[in-house]
N, C-alpha and C positions, 0 to 999 in steps of 0.2 A: 833505389830499384830494387835492389838487393838483400838490403834490411828486412822489404816490404816480403819478398817473395822468400824469404826467408822463416819469415813470422807466419805467414800464411801457410807454408808446408806441416809444422806442429797439429794448428788449428785444422787444417784439413782435412787430417790423419785423427784426430780425435772426434772429428763428426762422424767418419766413417768407421772405427772401431770402437767408440760408445756405445753404438745399438746392441753390437754386438757382445762385448762384455757386459751389459744388462740382460742378453739371453742368457749367456753360460751363468749368468749368476743366478738368474729365475731358474734354470733349467737343473743345474749342479744341487742347491738347496732343495729345489724339491725331490730329487732323485735321492737325496743324502736323507732327508726328515721323512721319509716313507719308508726308506730302507730301517733305521733309527727303530722307528714302530712298528714295524714288523717283524725285528729282530726282539725284542722285548714282547711283544705277545708270543712269538712261538717258541721262545724261550719258557713263560710262564706254561704253557700250552706240553711241553715234557718235548720240543722237536730237537731239544740238544740232547737227549738219549738215542734218538735214529742212528742205527750203524752205519760205519764209514764216513762219519764227519759231514754230515749230509747236510747241516743248519746252513751253513753257507749259502748251500742251492736250495733249500726250501724257501730262504728270504729272496734271494732272486727270483723265484717262482709269485711266490707270495709278490712280491710288487709288480711284477708282467700282469698278474689275477686282478689287481685291482686295478688297471687300467684297460680293463675287458678282455683279457690273453687267454681264451682257455688253457688248459694244461691235458696232455693225453698221457693216460698211465699205461704200461704197456712191461710187458717181463715174460720168463717161461723157465723151462725147465727141462733143454732137449727137447726131447719127446713125447717126455709125460707129462707135462705141466705146461698151463698158458693164462698167462696174466694177464688181462683187458681191463678198460674202462676209460674212463672222462672224467673230469671235475671242472666245473663250469661254474664259478660263483665269485662274486663279488667279497674282498673284507673293506665293507665302506669304513671300517675305521681311517685305514691307508691311506685311500681311496680320499676319502673328504679332507683330511690332513696335508696332500700333496696338490688337490685344488686350492684348497685356501691358502698353501704358502705359494703354489704359482701364480696367482690371482693378486696376489699384495705386490710379488714382487713384479711384476708383468706392467701392474700400474704405478709403482715404486717411482719413474724415469718420469712420469705425467700426473703425476698428484696436483702440480698447482694450474693445471691446464684445463677448461671448461669445451675445449673445440680441438681437434685433432683433423686434419685430412685425408681421407680415406687410403689415399699410397701411401702414410705414415703409420698407420693399423695394419694395415697388409703385412707391410715390409717390419716391421717389428712382428708381428704372430709369423709371419715365413722365418723369420732368423729362430726364433724360438723353435717352430716347428723343425728347421732342420737339425739345429744342435739336441733336442729332444730325441728325435727317431737315432739319430747317433748314438747315443747312450744308451737306448733300448737295444740296440743290435752289440752295443760291449757286453749289455746287462746278459745278452740271452743265452751264451754260451755258458755260464754260471748256472741258469736255472737248466740244470737235467743232471740226475743221479742216477744211479741204480744200486740196489743191493738186498740183499738177502731176507726172505722173510720166514715166518712162520707162519701155517695155518692153520693151527687151533685145533688140527685134528691129527691125535696122536701115529695111528694110520700111514698119513700122508706124509707127514714130517719123518717119518721111520722108512720109508719106501726112497722117500727123495736121498735119503741119506746113506739106503743099503745101494743104489742105481748113481752116485754121488753126483746128482741131479737135484741138488738143494734147488725148491722156487725162487727167482729174483723178479723182484720189481721194480719200476722205474719209472720217471717223468723227466718229458719233455713241452718244450711248444716249438708251435712250426715259425717259420721265416714270416710268411706273408702277414696271418693272423699277429703276430708283433707291430707289424709296420701299417699294417690297416687301421688295427684297432686301438694303437697306441698312437695315431695320429687323429681319428672319429674322438677318441678320450681329448687331445689336446682343445679340439677345434671346439668342443661341445664347453671346456672350463670355460675358453677365453669369449664365446661366446653369453656365455650365462653371465662372467663377469662384465661385460660390457652393457650387458640387458641391468643386472640386479642393482649394480655397486651405484652409489649417489656419486662417489667424486669420480668417475669411469669420461675422460672428455669421449666427446662423440663426433661424427663428422656435420657441418653446418647445415646438411638434408634433412637430418633424423633429432636434428636438438626441436622440432615440432613435437615429435611423439615422444618426446622423454616424459613430459607429464600425465601420459596415459597409461604408458607403460612400467615406470618404474619402480609409482609409489605400490601399485601393486606386489609386483614380482620381488622387491625389496622385501614387505610386509610377507609375502610367503617364504622367502630367504629365512627370515627373521625365526618363523614360526619353526622351521625344520631345524634351525639350531638351537632354538630353545627345548626342542624335543630332545632332541641330543644329551646336551646338560642337563634334562633332568631325569634321563637314562644314564647318565654319569654318575648322580648324587642316589637315583636307586641301587644302580650296581655297587656303590661304594659302602654302602648300606648293608645289602645283600652279602658281599663279601665280607664282612665284621662277624654273621649272627651264622648266616650257612654250614662254614667248615669247610667247604672250598674254599679259601681266598685265591689260589692259584687258579683255578679253572674259570674261577668267574671275572679273575681280572684279566686272563688270557679272552676272553668272550669281549671287554669292555675294548681292550686295546686291538683288536684285529676287526669284531664286528658291532660295535657299538649303532652305529649308525641303523643298521641292517635291522637289529630289533626296536628300535624307538622309533624309525619311521613305519615299523612295522604294526606296531602299538598305535601309531597316530592314524595311521587307515583304517584297522582294526577299531579305532574307538569311533572315527562315525560313520559304519557300516559298511567297509571293504571288505572283500575276503578275497582268499588265495586258498589253494588245492594243489596238494601234495601225499604224497607216503613217505616212512621211511624204515630202513629193515635191516638188520645187519648193525654190525658197529662198523663204522668208517674213522673214529680216531677222533673226527671233529669237534670244536668246541661250542659245542651248540646246547642250548639250555634244555632242561629235562623237560619243562613245559612244554617246551612246542614239539620234542621228539615223544612225547606224551600223548599227545593231541593227533600226532603226525602217524604213531607207530599203531599198526593191525596185524592184524593173526594172516591174513589173507594178502599183503601188503596191495590193498585199492587204496583209491585216491580216496581221501576225507577233506572237505571245508574247512577251515579256518576261520573261525571271523568269530565276533565277541560271546557267540554263544557256546561254540566249542570250547575257548578257552577259558568260559565261566565256570564250565560241567568241569573241568578239572581244578580252575581254583577261582571263587567266587569274589574275587575283589577285583577279578579282571572285569565286573562293571561298573568300577570305579573309574575305570577307562573312557565312557561314553561321557560323563560330566568334567573330566579335565581336558576333553579334547573340544567339547563344547563352549569352554571358557576358552581356551586358546585360540579356539578362531574368533570369537567375539572378539577379543581382543587383537587379534589380527585383525579384523575389520576395520578396529577403530583406529590403529597405526596406519592403514593404507589411508584411510580418509583423515584423518590430521595432514599429510604428505601430500594431499593431490587438491588440485584448483577446487577454491572452496564455494563456485560458483557451477559445479557442477551438477544435472540431474540427479537425483536418487538411482535411478537404472540404470546410469553409467556405474558409479560406484558398485554397482550390482556385479553387474557382467564385467567389469574389472578383474573384481576380485575372483569371481567364477572361470572365470577364462584362464587365469595364472594358476588357480586351485586346482585345477582341471587339468593342466599340462603338466604339474609338478605332482599329481597322483600318477599320471601315464611314466615319467621317469621313474615315481618311488618302484612300482610293479616294476619297469624292467630291472631296476638293478637290486631290488632284493630277489630276484629269479637264484635258484640251485638246482642246480642238476650234476650229483655226484653220484656215480658207478663203480664199483669196485668188484673185479672177480676174479679166482682163478680154478680152473677147472684142472682135476686132477684125471687121466685115464679117462679123458670123461665125464668125471663126477665135478660136481660144483664142490671143490672142498673146503671153500672160503670168498666171503666179498661180504658187501654192503651197499645200500644206497638209501638216497636222499634227494629228495624232487621237492622244489614249490614254484608255482607258477600262479600271477597274478590271475582274478577274475576283470579283466580291464573292464566288458560291458556290462558289469553292475557296477563297478569301483568307479569310475571316471564319471559319470551323471551322477553318484554321490557326491562325490567332489563338488561341481559343477552346483548341485543345488545347495549344498553347506558353505562353499565359497558366495553366492547369492546373498544367501541369506545372512552369513557374516559381512556381505560389505555391506545390506540395505539396514544394518542395526548398527554398523559400526559411522557409518553416514550418519544418520539419525543422532547417534551419542556426539557424536565433535559439533556437530552444530552447537550444543549452549555453550560446550570449551574454546570454541571459537570466538562468541559474542560475548565473553565475559571483558567488561572494559580493563584497560587499563588506564593508569595514575601517571598522568605527565611528572615527567622531573621536576618542573618547577613549582608541582602543588606544595610540596612541604617549605617552599622559604618564601611562597605567596598567603603559607596560611601561617607562619609564624609572625610576619609583618602583621596581619591581619588583627592579631590579637595582641 
Protein backbone atom coordinates (compact mmCIF):
# COMPACT_ATOMS: atom_id res chain seq x y z
CA UNK A 1 0.00 0.00 0.00
CA UNK A 2 2.81 2.37 0.85
CA UNK A 3 4.58 2.07 -2.55
CA UNK A 4 1.29 2.72 -4.28
CA UNK A 5 0.71 5.91 -2.30
CA UNK A 6 4.29 7.02 -2.91
CA UNK A 7 3.93 6.51 -6.65
CA UNK A 8 0.61 8.33 -6.66
CA UNK A 9 2.14 11.43 -5.06
CA UNK A 10 4.40 12.46 -7.99
CA UNK A 11 1.66 11.61 -10.46
CA UNK A 12 -0.82 13.83 -8.65
CA UNK A 13 1.75 16.64 -8.46
CA UNK A 14 2.43 16.36 -12.19
CA UNK A 15 -1.28 16.52 -12.89
CA UNK A 16 -1.62 19.70 -10.85
CA UNK A 17 1.61 21.45 -11.85
CA UNK A 18 1.69 20.40 -15.50
CA UNK A 19 -1.05 22.79 -16.69
CA UNK A 20 0.55 25.63 -14.70
CA UNK A 21 3.89 24.91 -16.38
CA UNK A 22 2.18 24.95 -19.78
CA UNK A 23 0.55 28.30 -18.99
CA UNK A 24 3.81 29.76 -17.70
CA UNK A 25 5.67 28.69 -20.84
CA UNK A 26 2.97 30.14 -23.09
CA UNK A 27 2.83 33.53 -21.37
CA UNK A 28 6.57 34.03 -20.85
CA UNK A 29 7.51 33.05 -24.41
CA UNK A 30 4.74 35.26 -25.79
CA UNK A 31 5.89 38.29 -23.81
CA UNK A 32 9.55 37.74 -24.69
CA UNK A 33 8.75 37.39 -28.39
CA UNK A 34 6.72 40.60 -28.36
CA UNK A 35 9.45 42.47 -26.49
CA UNK A 36 12.16 41.25 -28.89
CA UNK A 37 10.23 42.36 -31.97
CA UNK A 38 9.36 45.71 -30.39
CA UNK A 39 13.01 46.28 -29.48
CA UNK A 40 14.18 45.61 -33.03
CA UNK A 41 11.52 47.85 -34.56
CA UNK A 42 12.09 50.72 -32.14
CA UNK A 43 15.86 50.52 -32.56
CA UNK A 44 15.44 50.81 -36.32
CA UNK A 45 13.07 53.74 -35.76
CA UNK A 46 15.78 55.54 -33.77
CA UNK A 47 14.37 55.12 -30.26
CA UNK A 48 17.86 54.31 -28.97
CA UNK A 49 18.70 58.00 -29.46
CA UNK A 50 16.02 59.16 -27.00
CA UNK A 51 17.49 61.00 -23.99
CA UNK A 52 17.74 59.34 -20.65
CA UNK A 53 18.22 55.79 -21.97
CA UNK A 54 14.51 55.55 -22.63
CA UNK A 55 14.59 52.54 -24.97
CA UNK A 56 13.66 49.87 -22.35
CA UNK A 57 10.76 52.00 -21.16
CA UNK A 58 9.57 52.61 -24.70
CA UNK A 59 9.77 48.87 -25.43
CA UNK A 60 7.68 48.10 -22.35
CA UNK A 61 5.12 50.74 -23.37
CA UNK A 62 5.01 49.36 -26.91
CA UNK A 63 4.30 45.83 -25.67
CA UNK A 64 1.46 47.15 -23.53
CA UNK A 65 0.14 49.15 -26.48
CA UNK A 66 0.22 45.94 -28.52
CA UNK A 67 -2.40 44.43 -26.20
CA UNK A 68 -4.56 47.56 -26.41
CA UNK A 69 -3.35 49.61 -23.42
CA UNK A 70 -3.28 53.36 -24.23
CA UNK A 71 -0.26 55.44 -23.27
CA UNK A 72 -0.76 58.76 -21.49
CA UNK A 73 1.67 61.56 -22.34
CA UNK A 74 2.33 64.16 -19.64
CA UNK A 75 4.93 66.70 -18.68
CA UNK A 76 5.63 70.36 -18.09
CA UNK A 77 8.15 73.01 -17.15
CA UNK A 78 7.29 74.67 -13.85
CA UNK A 79 4.77 77.45 -14.50
CA UNK A 80 6.01 78.05 -18.05
CA UNK A 81 4.97 75.01 -20.03
CA UNK A 82 2.68 72.05 -20.01
CA UNK A 83 2.93 68.92 -22.13
CA UNK A 84 -0.18 66.91 -22.83
CA UNK A 85 -1.43 64.24 -25.14
CA UNK A 86 -2.27 60.59 -25.56
CA UNK A 87 -1.33 57.75 -27.84
CA UNK A 88 -3.76 54.96 -28.60
CA UNK A 89 -2.66 52.69 -31.43
CA UNK A 90 -1.83 49.04 -31.87
CA UNK A 91 1.61 48.13 -33.23
CA UNK A 92 0.01 45.16 -34.95
CA UNK A 93 3.26 43.45 -35.91
CA UNK A 94 3.93 42.99 -32.20
CA UNK A 95 0.28 42.14 -31.55
CA UNK A 96 0.15 39.50 -34.29
CA UNK A 97 3.40 37.83 -33.22
CA UNK A 98 2.16 37.63 -29.65
CA UNK A 99 -1.22 36.24 -30.71
CA UNK A 100 0.33 33.56 -32.93
CA UNK A 101 2.83 32.54 -30.25
CA UNK A 102 0.19 32.38 -27.53
CA UNK A 103 -2.23 30.41 -29.72
CA UNK A 104 0.41 27.88 -30.71
CA UNK A 105 1.65 27.34 -27.17
CA UNK A 106 -1.86 27.21 -25.68
CA UNK A 107 -2.84 24.46 -28.11
CA UNK A 108 0.44 22.52 -27.84
CA UNK A 109 -0.63 20.31 -24.88
CA UNK A 110 -3.96 19.61 -26.64
CA UNK A 111 -2.63 18.99 -30.13
CA UNK A 112 -3.43 15.26 -30.19
CA UNK A 113 -7.02 15.62 -29.07
CA UNK A 114 -10.25 16.47 -30.86
CA UNK A 115 -12.44 16.88 -27.78
CA UNK A 116 -11.87 18.69 -24.49
CA UNK A 117 -14.31 19.29 -21.68
CA UNK A 118 -15.48 22.84 -20.97
CA UNK A 119 -13.94 22.61 -17.52
CA UNK A 120 -10.52 21.72 -18.87
CA UNK A 121 -10.53 24.53 -21.45
CA UNK A 122 -11.79 27.02 -18.88
CA UNK A 123 -9.14 25.89 -16.40
CA UNK A 124 -6.32 26.26 -18.88
CA UNK A 125 -7.62 29.66 -19.94
CA UNK A 126 -7.92 30.82 -16.32
CA UNK A 127 -4.36 29.74 -15.46
CA UNK A 128 -3.06 31.48 -18.56
CA UNK A 129 -4.98 34.63 -17.66
CA UNK A 130 -3.62 34.73 -14.10
CA UNK A 131 -0.01 34.42 -15.22
CA UNK A 132 -0.51 36.81 -18.15
CA UNK A 133 -1.91 39.55 -15.92
CA UNK A 134 0.90 38.99 -13.43
CA UNK A 135 3.48 39.50 -16.18
CA UNK A 136 1.72 42.65 -17.41
CA UNK A 137 1.73 44.04 -13.87
CA UNK A 138 5.47 43.39 -13.66
CA UNK A 139 5.95 45.11 -17.01
CA UNK A 140 3.82 48.17 -16.24
CA UNK A 141 6.30 49.99 -13.89
CA UNK A 142 8.89 49.81 -16.68
CA UNK A 143 6.52 51.50 -19.13
CA UNK A 144 7.02 55.00 -17.75
CA UNK A 145 9.71 57.55 -18.40
CA UNK A 146 10.28 61.28 -18.56
CA UNK A 147 12.90 63.29 -20.40
CA UNK A 148 13.70 66.85 -21.47
CA UNK A 149 12.46 67.80 -24.90
CA UNK A 150 13.23 70.49 -27.41
CA UNK A 151 10.29 72.49 -28.67
CA UNK A 152 11.76 73.26 -32.08
CA UNK A 153 11.13 76.95 -31.43
CA UNK A 154 14.38 78.84 -30.60
CA UNK A 155 12.52 81.43 -28.50
CA UNK A 156 10.75 78.74 -26.47
CA UNK A 157 14.01 76.86 -25.89
CA UNK A 158 15.80 80.05 -24.77
CA UNK A 159 13.02 80.97 -22.33
CA UNK A 160 13.05 77.48 -20.86
CA UNK A 161 16.82 77.59 -20.38
CA UNK A 162 16.73 81.13 -18.94
CA UNK A 163 14.19 80.24 -16.26
CA UNK A 164 15.72 76.80 -15.61
CA UNK A 165 12.43 75.30 -16.66
CA UNK A 166 13.22 73.25 -19.72
CA UNK A 167 10.10 71.40 -20.83
CA UNK A 168 9.87 67.75 -20.00
CA UNK A 169 7.64 65.07 -21.40
CA UNK A 170 6.89 61.60 -20.22
CA UNK A 171 4.58 58.66 -20.66
CA UNK A 172 2.85 56.18 -18.41
CA UNK A 173 0.10 53.58 -18.47
CA UNK A 174 -2.84 53.17 -16.14
CA UNK A 175 -3.37 50.20 -13.83
CA UNK A 176 -7.00 49.47 -14.70
CA UNK A 177 -6.46 49.73 -18.49
CA UNK A 178 -3.49 47.38 -18.18
CA UNK A 179 -5.54 44.76 -16.36
CA UNK A 180 -8.82 45.17 -18.23
CA UNK A 181 -7.51 45.51 -21.77
CA UNK A 182 -4.76 42.95 -21.21
CA UNK A 183 -7.39 40.42 -20.12
CA UNK A 184 -9.66 41.34 -23.04
CA UNK A 185 -6.77 40.82 -25.50
CA UNK A 186 -6.02 37.40 -24.03
CA UNK A 187 -9.67 36.33 -24.12
CA UNK A 188 -10.04 37.45 -27.73
CA UNK A 189 -6.89 35.60 -28.81
CA UNK A 190 -7.98 32.37 -27.13
CA UNK A 191 -11.51 32.63 -28.53
CA UNK A 192 -10.25 33.19 -32.07
CA UNK A 193 -7.82 30.30 -31.62
CA UNK A 194 -10.62 27.88 -30.76
CA UNK A 195 -12.79 29.18 -33.60
CA UNK A 196 -10.21 29.25 -36.41
CA UNK A 197 -7.60 26.56 -35.64
CA UNK A 198 -8.48 23.27 -37.32
CA UNK A 199 -6.71 21.20 -34.68
CA UNK A 200 -8.17 22.96 -31.65
CA UNK A 201 -10.27 20.63 -29.47
CA UNK A 202 -13.82 21.63 -28.64
CA UNK A 203 -16.37 20.55 -26.02
CA UNK A 204 -18.62 17.73 -27.30
CA UNK A 205 -21.69 19.98 -27.49
CA UNK A 206 -19.92 22.37 -29.86
CA UNK A 207 -18.59 19.76 -32.29
CA UNK A 208 -21.72 19.98 -34.45
CA UNK A 209 -21.00 23.66 -35.14
CA UNK A 210 -17.40 23.04 -36.20
CA UNK A 211 -18.17 22.35 -39.86
CA UNK A 212 -20.38 25.43 -40.09
CA UNK A 213 -17.90 27.89 -38.58
CA UNK A 214 -14.30 26.77 -38.91
CA UNK A 215 -13.87 26.48 -42.71
CA UNK A 216 -14.90 30.09 -43.35
CA UNK A 217 -13.14 31.39 -40.23
CA UNK A 218 -9.92 29.58 -41.08
CA UNK A 219 -10.09 30.78 -44.69
CA UNK A 220 -10.44 34.41 -43.58
CA UNK A 221 -7.57 34.00 -41.11
CA UNK A 222 -5.45 32.60 -43.94
CA UNK A 223 -6.43 35.62 -46.07
CA UNK A 224 -5.28 38.01 -43.35
CA UNK A 225 -1.97 36.20 -42.90
CA UNK A 226 -1.41 36.08 -46.67
CA UNK A 227 -1.87 39.84 -46.93
CA UNK A 228 0.75 40.28 -44.21
CA UNK A 229 3.19 38.04 -46.11
CA UNK A 230 2.56 39.95 -49.34
CA UNK A 231 3.02 43.22 -47.48
CA UNK A 232 6.29 41.94 -46.05
CA UNK A 233 7.58 41.08 -49.52
CA UNK A 234 6.54 44.49 -50.87
CA UNK A 235 8.14 46.20 -47.89
CA UNK A 236 11.44 44.38 -48.31
CA UNK A 237 11.53 45.40 -51.96
CA UNK A 238 10.74 48.98 -50.97
CA UNK A 239 13.49 48.95 -48.35
CA UNK A 240 16.07 48.15 -51.02
CA UNK A 241 15.02 50.88 -53.46
CA UNK A 242 13.55 53.81 -51.53
CA UNK A 243 16.78 54.96 -49.89
CA UNK A 244 15.38 54.75 -46.32
CA UNK A 245 15.84 51.10 -45.34
CA UNK A 246 15.85 51.67 -41.57
CA UNK A 247 12.59 53.59 -41.60
CA UNK A 248 10.92 51.04 -43.89
CA UNK A 249 12.10 48.09 -41.81
CA UNK A 250 10.91 49.85 -38.65
CA UNK A 251 7.44 50.14 -40.18
CA UNK A 252 7.50 46.44 -41.09
CA UNK A 253 8.54 45.32 -37.61
CA UNK A 254 6.04 47.53 -35.82
CA UNK A 255 3.06 48.14 -38.08
CA UNK A 256 3.07 45.73 -41.03
CA UNK A 257 -0.43 44.28 -40.38
CA UNK A 258 -1.78 47.82 -39.86
CA UNK A 259 -0.84 48.66 -43.44
CA UNK A 260 -1.55 45.24 -44.96
CA UNK A 261 -5.06 45.01 -43.53
CA UNK A 262 -5.70 48.66 -44.34
CA UNK A 263 -4.76 47.88 -47.94
CA UNK A 264 -7.02 44.82 -47.91
CA UNK A 265 -9.99 46.89 -46.78
CA UNK A 266 -9.25 49.71 -49.20
CA UNK A 267 -8.94 47.17 -52.00
CA UNK A 268 -12.55 46.03 -51.73
CA UNK A 269 -13.93 49.54 -51.18
CA UNK A 270 -13.72 50.14 -47.43
CA UNK A 271 -12.81 53.59 -46.19
CA UNK A 272 -11.30 55.33 -43.18
CA UNK A 273 -11.26 58.99 -42.20
CA UNK A 274 -8.66 60.94 -40.30
CA UNK A 275 -6.11 63.71 -40.30
CA UNK A 276 -2.40 64.29 -39.76
CA UNK A 277 -0.56 67.37 -38.59
CA UNK A 278 2.80 68.26 -37.13
CA UNK A 279 5.47 65.65 -36.57
CA UNK A 280 4.97 62.91 -33.99
CA UNK A 281 8.09 61.00 -34.96
CA UNK A 282 6.02 57.87 -35.57
CA UNK A 283 7.12 55.44 -38.31
CA UNK A 284 4.22 56.16 -40.67
CA UNK A 285 4.57 55.73 -44.48
CA UNK A 286 4.70 58.97 -46.44
CA UNK A 287 1.85 57.89 -48.72
CA UNK A 288 -0.50 57.63 -45.75
CA UNK A 289 0.46 60.97 -44.24
CA UNK A 290 0.29 62.66 -47.66
CA UNK A 291 -3.36 61.61 -47.94
CA UNK A 292 -4.25 62.60 -44.38
CA UNK A 293 -2.30 65.86 -44.11
CA UNK A 294 -4.23 69.05 -44.91
CA UNK A 295 -3.46 72.69 -44.26
CA UNK A 296 -6.48 73.17 -41.97
CA UNK A 297 -6.16 69.77 -40.17
CA UNK A 298 -9.65 68.73 -41.23
CA UNK A 299 -10.71 65.09 -41.54
CA UNK A 300 -10.27 63.55 -44.97
CA UNK A 301 -11.38 60.23 -46.41
CA UNK A 302 -8.86 57.47 -46.96
CA UNK A 303 -10.05 55.10 -49.67
CA UNK A 304 -8.95 53.71 -53.01
CA UNK A 305 -9.65 56.97 -54.81
CA UNK A 306 -7.63 59.21 -52.48
CA UNK A 307 -4.73 56.76 -52.41
CA UNK A 308 -4.72 56.53 -56.22
CA UNK A 309 -4.64 60.32 -56.40
CA UNK A 310 -1.26 60.16 -54.64
CA UNK A 311 0.00 57.01 -56.37
CA UNK A 312 -1.74 55.51 -59.40
CA UNK A 313 -0.47 52.04 -58.57
CA UNK A 314 -3.06 51.90 -55.79
CA UNK A 315 -5.64 50.76 -58.37
CA UNK A 316 -3.80 47.43 -58.53
CA UNK A 317 -5.07 46.78 -55.02
CA UNK A 318 -8.58 46.18 -56.32
CA UNK A 319 -7.47 43.41 -58.69
CA UNK A 320 -5.18 41.82 -56.12
CA UNK A 321 -7.82 41.84 -53.39
CA UNK A 322 -10.45 40.40 -55.75
CA UNK A 323 -8.11 37.50 -56.57
CA UNK A 324 -7.32 36.88 -52.90
CA UNK A 325 -11.02 36.87 -52.00
CA UNK A 326 -11.83 34.35 -54.73
CA UNK A 327 -9.07 32.07 -53.47
CA UNK A 328 -10.44 32.51 -49.95
CA UNK A 329 -13.87 31.42 -51.13
CA UNK A 330 -12.38 28.39 -52.84
CA UNK A 331 -10.42 27.41 -49.74
CA UNK A 332 -13.47 27.74 -47.51
CA UNK A 333 -15.57 25.62 -49.89
CA UNK A 334 -12.99 22.83 -50.18
CA UNK A 335 -12.86 22.45 -46.40
CA UNK A 336 -16.64 22.61 -45.93
CA UNK A 337 -19.07 19.68 -46.20
CA UNK A 338 -19.71 19.04 -49.92
CA UNK A 339 -23.49 18.73 -49.65
CA UNK A 340 -24.27 22.28 -48.49
CA UNK A 341 -26.55 24.49 -50.59
CA UNK A 342 -24.77 27.33 -52.38
CA UNK A 343 -26.34 30.00 -50.20
CA UNK A 344 -24.75 28.44 -47.12
CA UNK A 345 -21.24 28.82 -48.54
CA UNK A 346 -22.01 32.45 -49.39
CA UNK A 347 -23.62 33.23 -46.03
CA UNK A 348 -20.82 31.67 -43.97
CA UNK A 349 -18.04 33.53 -45.75
CA UNK A 350 -20.06 36.77 -45.76
CA UNK A 351 -20.46 36.57 -41.99
CA UNK A 352 -16.79 35.69 -41.45
CA UNK A 353 -15.48 38.51 -43.64
CA UNK A 354 -17.89 41.04 -42.12
CA UNK A 355 -16.68 40.15 -38.61
CA UNK A 356 -13.09 40.34 -39.84
CA UNK A 357 -13.76 43.83 -41.19
CA UNK A 358 -15.08 44.92 -37.80
CA UNK A 359 -11.86 43.67 -36.19
CA UNK A 360 -9.70 45.28 -38.88
CA UNK A 361 -11.46 48.59 -38.39
CA UNK A 362 -11.05 48.52 -34.62
CA UNK A 363 -7.46 47.28 -34.72
CA UNK A 364 -6.29 49.91 -37.22
CA UNK A 365 -7.69 52.88 -35.30
CA UNK A 366 -5.08 55.50 -34.42
CA UNK A 367 -5.45 58.38 -32.01
CA UNK A 368 -2.22 60.23 -31.32
CA UNK A 369 -1.88 63.78 -30.12
CA UNK A 370 1.07 65.56 -28.55
CA UNK A 371 1.02 69.18 -27.49
CA UNK A 372 3.32 71.60 -25.66
CA UNK A 373 2.03 74.96 -24.51
CA UNK A 374 4.47 77.67 -23.42
CA UNK A 375 3.05 80.71 -21.59
CA UNK A 376 -0.31 79.96 -23.12
CA UNK A 377 0.98 79.59 -26.71
CA UNK A 378 1.30 76.33 -28.62
CA UNK A 379 5.04 75.81 -29.01
CA UNK A 380 5.18 72.34 -30.51
CA UNK A 381 3.07 69.28 -31.14
CA UNK A 382 1.43 67.10 -33.69
CA UNK A 383 -1.42 64.72 -34.19
CA UNK A 384 -2.53 61.71 -36.20
CA UNK A 385 -5.97 60.15 -36.23
CA UNK A 386 -7.51 57.37 -38.26
CA UNK A 387 -10.96 55.83 -37.76
CA UNK A 388 -12.88 53.28 -39.85
CA UNK A 389 -16.16 53.97 -41.59
CA UNK A 390 -17.76 50.72 -40.44
CA UNK A 391 -21.23 51.59 -41.72
CA UNK A 392 -19.81 51.49 -45.23
CA UNK A 393 -17.04 48.94 -44.83
CA UNK A 394 -18.86 46.09 -43.06
CA UNK A 395 -21.69 45.75 -45.63
CA UNK A 396 -19.11 45.85 -48.43
CA UNK A 397 -17.11 43.11 -46.72
CA UNK A 398 -20.26 41.00 -46.33
CA UNK A 399 -21.15 41.49 -50.00
CA UNK A 400 -17.66 40.56 -51.15
CA UNK A 401 -17.64 37.59 -48.81
CA UNK A 402 -20.97 36.35 -50.13
CA UNK A 403 -19.83 36.66 -53.73
CA UNK A 404 -16.47 34.98 -53.01
CA UNK A 405 -18.21 32.19 -51.10
CA UNK A 406 -20.63 31.56 -53.96
CA UNK A 407 -17.97 31.59 -56.68
CA UNK A 408 -15.63 29.51 -54.52
CA UNK A 409 -18.31 26.85 -54.03
CA UNK A 410 -18.96 26.70 -57.77
CA UNK A 411 -15.24 26.40 -58.50
CA UNK A 412 -14.87 23.67 -55.87
CA UNK A 413 -17.48 21.38 -57.46
CA UNK A 414 -15.34 20.12 -60.38
CA UNK A 415 -12.35 19.76 -58.05
CA UNK A 416 -14.38 17.52 -55.74
CA UNK A 417 -15.87 15.48 -58.59
CA UNK A 418 -12.54 14.43 -60.11
CA UNK A 419 -12.34 10.62 -60.00
CA UNK A 420 -9.49 9.09 -58.07
CA UNK A 421 -7.95 5.96 -59.53
CA UNK A 422 -7.90 2.99 -57.11
CA UNK A 423 -4.52 1.83 -55.92
CA UNK A 424 -5.07 -1.63 -57.41
CA UNK A 425 -5.66 -0.31 -60.94
CA UNK A 426 -2.04 -0.40 -62.00
CA UNK A 427 -1.33 -4.05 -61.08
CA UNK A 428 -4.60 -5.16 -62.67
CA UNK A 429 -3.72 -3.29 -65.86
CA UNK A 430 -0.33 -4.97 -65.90
CA UNK A 431 -1.88 -8.44 -65.62
CA UNK A 432 -4.33 -7.78 -68.44
CA UNK A 433 -1.54 -6.66 -70.68
